[in-house]
C-alpha positions in Angstrom: -19.8 -7.9 -19.3 -23.4 -8.4 -19.9 -22.4 -12.2 -20.2 -20.7 -12.1 -17.0 -23.6 -10.3 -15.5 -26.2 -13.1 -16.7 -24.4 -15.3 -15.1 -24.8 -13.7 -12.0 -20.6 -12.9 -11.5 -20.6 -9.4 -12.0 -23.0 -6.1 -11.3 -23.2 -2.8 -13.0 -23.0 0.4 -10.5 -23.9 3.9 -11.8 -24.7 4.7 -15.2 -23.5 5.8 -18.4 -20.0 7.5 -18.4 -20.0 7.3 -14.8 -20.5 3.2 -15.4 -18.4 0.6 -14.1 -18.3 -3.1 -12.7 -17.8 -4.9 -10.0 -17.8 -8.5 -8.8 -20.5 -9.7 -7.0 -19.2 -11.2 -3.6 -20.5 -14.0 -1.0 -21.0 -11.8 1.4 -21.2 -8.0 2.4 -21.5 -6.8 6.0 -21.9 -2.9 6.7 -21.5 -1.1 9.4 -22.2 2.6 10.6 -19.5 4.9 11.9 -20.8 7.1 14.7 -23.4 4.7 15.8 -21.4 3.1 18.6 -17.7 1.9 19.0 -16.4 -0.5 16.4 -13.9 -2.9 17.0 -12.1 -4.7 14.2 -11.3 -7.9 15.3 -15.3 -8.2 16.5 -15.9 -7.3 12.8 -14.5 -9.5 11.7 -15.3 -12.4 14.0 -18.7 -11.6 12.7 -18.1 -11.9 8.9 -16.7 -15.3 9.4 -19.9 -16.5 11.6 -22.1 -15.6 8.9 -20.2 -16.3 5.9 -18.9 -19.5 7.7 -15.8 -21.7 7.3 -13.2 -20.1 4.4 -11.4 -23.5 3.7 -7.9 -21.8 3.0 -4.8 -22.8 4.4 -3.3 -21.5 7.8 -0.9 -19.6 5.9 -4.0 -17.5 4.3 -6.0 -17.7 7.2 -3.0 -15.5 9.4 -2.6 -13.4 5.9 -6.6 -12.5 6.1 -6.5 -11.8 10.0 -3.6 -9.3 9.9 -4.5 -7.3 6.7 -8.7 -7.8 7.5 -8.4 -6.4 10.2 -5.8 -3.2 9.6 -7.7 -2.1 6.9 -11.0 -2.3 9.2 -8.8 -0.4 11.4 -7.6 1.7 9.5 -11.1 2.9 8.3 -12.5 3.2 11.7 -9.9 5.8 13.0 -8.7 7.4 9.9 -11.4 7.6 6.9 -13.9 10.4 9.1 -16.6 8.4 6.8 -20.3 7.1 7.9 -20.0 3.9 7.2 -17.6 0.8 6.3 -18.4 -2.3 4.3 -16.7 -5.7 3.9 -16.3 -7.5 1.3 -15.6 -11.2 0.7 -15.4 -13.7 -1.9 -13.8 -17.4 -2.0 -13.8 -18.6 -5.6 -11.6 -22.1 -6.7 -8.7 -20.8 -6.4 -8.9 -17.3 -4.8 -10.0 -15.6 -1.7 -10.7 -12.1 -1.8 -11.9 -9.1 0.2 -12.5 -5.7 0.0 -12.6 -2.6 3.1 -14.6 0.1 2.1 -15.4 3.5 3.2 -17.1 6.4 2.2 -14.8 9.0 3.9 -12.2 11.6 3.2 -10.0 9.2 0.8 -6.4 7.9 1.6 -4.4 9.9 0.1 -5.9 13.2 0.4 -5.4 12.8 4.0 -2.1 12.4 3.9 -1.3 15.1 2.0 -3.2 17.3 3.9 -1.7 16.2 7.3 2.0 15.9 5.5 1.4 18.9 3.8 2.5 17.1 0.3 2.6 18.7 -2.9 0.0 16.0 -4.4 -1.5 12.7 -3.9 1.2 11.2 -6.2 3.5 12.1 -3.2 1.5 10.8 -0.9 1.0 7.1 -2.5 5.4 7.4 -2.2 5.1 8.2 1.3 2.7 5.2 2.4 4.9 2.9 0.6 7.9 3.5 2.6 6.0 2.5 5.8 6.1 3.6 9.4 4.3 6.6 8.0 1.3 7.5 9.9 -1.2 10.3 10.3 -1.6 9.2 14.2 1.6 8.3 15.7 0.2 7.9 19.5 -2.6 5.4 18.4 -0.8 4.1 15.0 3.1 2.5 14.3 2.4 2.9 10.6 3.3 -0.5 9.8 -0.3 -2.1 9.3 -0.7 -0.7 5.7 2.9 -1.2 4.6 3.1 -4.9 5.7 -0.5 -5.6 4.4 0.6 -4.4 0.7 3.3 -7.1 1.2 1.2 -9.9 2.4 -0.9 -10.7 -0.5 -0.5 -11.4 -4.3 -2.8 -8.5 -5.0 -3.4 -5.3 -3.5 -5.2 -2.4 -4.2 -5.9 0.8 -2.7 -8.1 3.0 -4.8 -8.6 6.6 -3.2 -10.4 7.7 -6.1 -8.5 10.3 -7.9 -5.4 6.8 -8.0 -5.3 3.4 -7.7 -1.9 2.4 -6.0 -1.4 -1.5 -6.9 1.1 -4.3 -5.9 1.7 -7.0 -7.5 3.3 -9.0 -4.7 3.9 -12.4 -7.3 5.8 -10.2 -9.9 7.3 -8.4 -7.7 6.0 -5.3 -9.3 4.1 -1.6 -8.3 2.2 0.8 -10.2 0.0 4.1 -10.0 -3.4 4.1 -12.1 -5.9 6.4 -12.7 -9.0 6.0 -9.6 -12.4 5.0 -10.5 -13.2 8.8 -8.8 -14.8 7.3 -6.1 -15.6 8.9 -2.4 -13.8 7.5 0.5 -11.5 4.7 0.0 -11.3 1.0 -1.3 -8.8 -2.0 -0.3 -8.8 -4.8 -2.3 -6.7 -8.0 -0.5 -6.4 -11.0 -3.5 -4.5 -14.4 -2.4 -4.7 -17.8 -3.4 -6.9 -20.2 -0.9 -4.0 -22.1 -0.5 -1.4 -19.6 -0.3 2.4 -20.6 1.8 3.1 -17.2 2.3 2.9 -16.2 5.9 3.2 -13.2 8.0 6.3 -14.4 9.3 8.1 -14.8 5.8 6.9 -11.2 5.1 7.5 -9.8 9.0 11.6 -11.3 8.6 12.2 -9.7 5.3 11.7 -6.5 7.0 12.7 -7.0 10.5 16.3 -6.2 12.3 16.3 -10.0 13.6 17.8 -8.8 17.4 15.8 -5.7 17.7 12.7 -7.4 16.1 11.9 -3.3 14.8 10.7 -2.6 11.0 14.8 -2.1 10.2 14.4 -2.0 6.5 12.0 -0.8 3.6 12.1 -1.2 0.0 11.4 2.3 -1.8 10.0 2.4 -5.5 11.7 5.3 -6.9 9.6 5.3 -9.7 6.7 5.9 -7.6 7.3 9.3 -6.5 7.9 10.5 -9.8 5.6 12.9 -11.8 7.7 11.5 -14.8 10.5 9.0 -15.7 13.2 11.6 -15.1 14.5 12.7 -11.3 16.5 15.8 -11.8 15.9 18.2 -8.7 17.6 18.1 -5.1 13.8 18.8 -3.9 12.9 15.3 -5.6 15.4 14.1 -3.6 14.5 15.4 -0.4 10.7 14.4 -1.1 12.1 10.6 -1.4 14.2 10.6 1.4 11.7 12.0 3.9 11.2 9.3 7.1 14.0 6.6 6.0 15.8 8.1 8.8 13.9 5.8 10.6 15.7 2.4 8.7 19.0 1.0 9.1 18.5 -0.3 5.4 16.9 1.3 2.4 16.7 -0.6 -0.4 16.2 1.6 -3.4 14.8 0.5 -6.6 15.5 2.3 -10.0 13.0 0.0 -12.3 11.6 2.5 -14.5 13.4 5.5 -14.0 15.1 7.0 -17.1 17.8 9.5 -15.9 18.5 11.5 -12.5 20.5 14.6 -12.1 23.6 15.8 -10.2 21.7 17.6 -8.0 19.5 14.4 -7.3 22.3 12.4 -6.5 24.3 14.6 -4.5 21.5 15.6 -2.4 20.3 11.5 -1.7 23.6 10.1 -1.9 26.2 12.6 -0.4 24.2 15.6 1.7 21.0 13.4 3.3 23.2 9.8 3.5 25.7 12.2 5.2 23.1 13.6 7.6 21.9 10.1 8.3 24.8 7.6 8.8 22.6 5.0 10.4 20.7 4.6 7.3 22.5 2.4 4.2 21.4 3.1 0.7 21.1 -0.3 -1.0 20.5 0.5 -5.2 18.8 -2.3 -7.1 17.4 -2.4 -10.8 19.7 0.9 -12.0 20.1 1.2 -16.0 23.7 2.1 -17.1 23.1 5.3 -17.2 21.2 5.8 -13.6 24.1 3.6 -12.3 26.9 6.0 -13.8 25.1 8.9 -12.1 25.0 7.5 -8.9 28.9 6.4 -9.3 29.8 9.6 -10.3 28.1 11.4 -8.1 28.9 9.1 -4.6 31.8 11.2 -2.5 35.3 10.2 -3.5 35.9 9.0 0.0 
């Protein structure tokens, strides 16, 4: 890290045990919340005007237009902070943008609004899509789609980091940096070929054009690798009635209990017949428990 700092590629923030490193960006713009009404599209245009051409593919530019403005809008409407910063860097092969605010923190905000047990439950709730704390102004789709549009997506809300690697189709939760507010990292290839339409089509009903399907990484909702109780199944299922197809990805789940299976696949499914569950990446033990617990009919 010392060598990278001497090359001007990184800088140290804070000192001693609180110290961490961050990249040096091409441009950082900051706006004060409350000074005057902010509009995310105007903020993005201002950044591009100051920075100059990004020299990226049309698909990458479309992803940036969507993702950056959605994250700026979230910070404006939900952060409750005093300041928003947009950082950007164009590298040889990739582009990287970060939207920061100094507000309450995204996961804490969701916990308080939905009365959830923990910030881990908030991450799982957000990852389902169509979950918003302000339904009169937001669909809850912006964060969901943004997490799918980029090669790497990270949301750091202080306590935890929710990271999505779309090149590996992998999702994880790691300890946060302890920062105040929320920081969203967007990284993708300069000449990428993934377009917003590709992602929208994957999750949208082709007839109604509504967000009709989602993927739930079941392990995200766990405080361990086992799912035993009915209460865990109930927390997992919150909001899934909004979808016609729900893909339940059991990768990383070692064991599930009879109560969990019965609550999710019999009780909840019978109450919501318009939602279809599709199970993927289940271990033989997990698949056995699911099949054993399914209604005989």
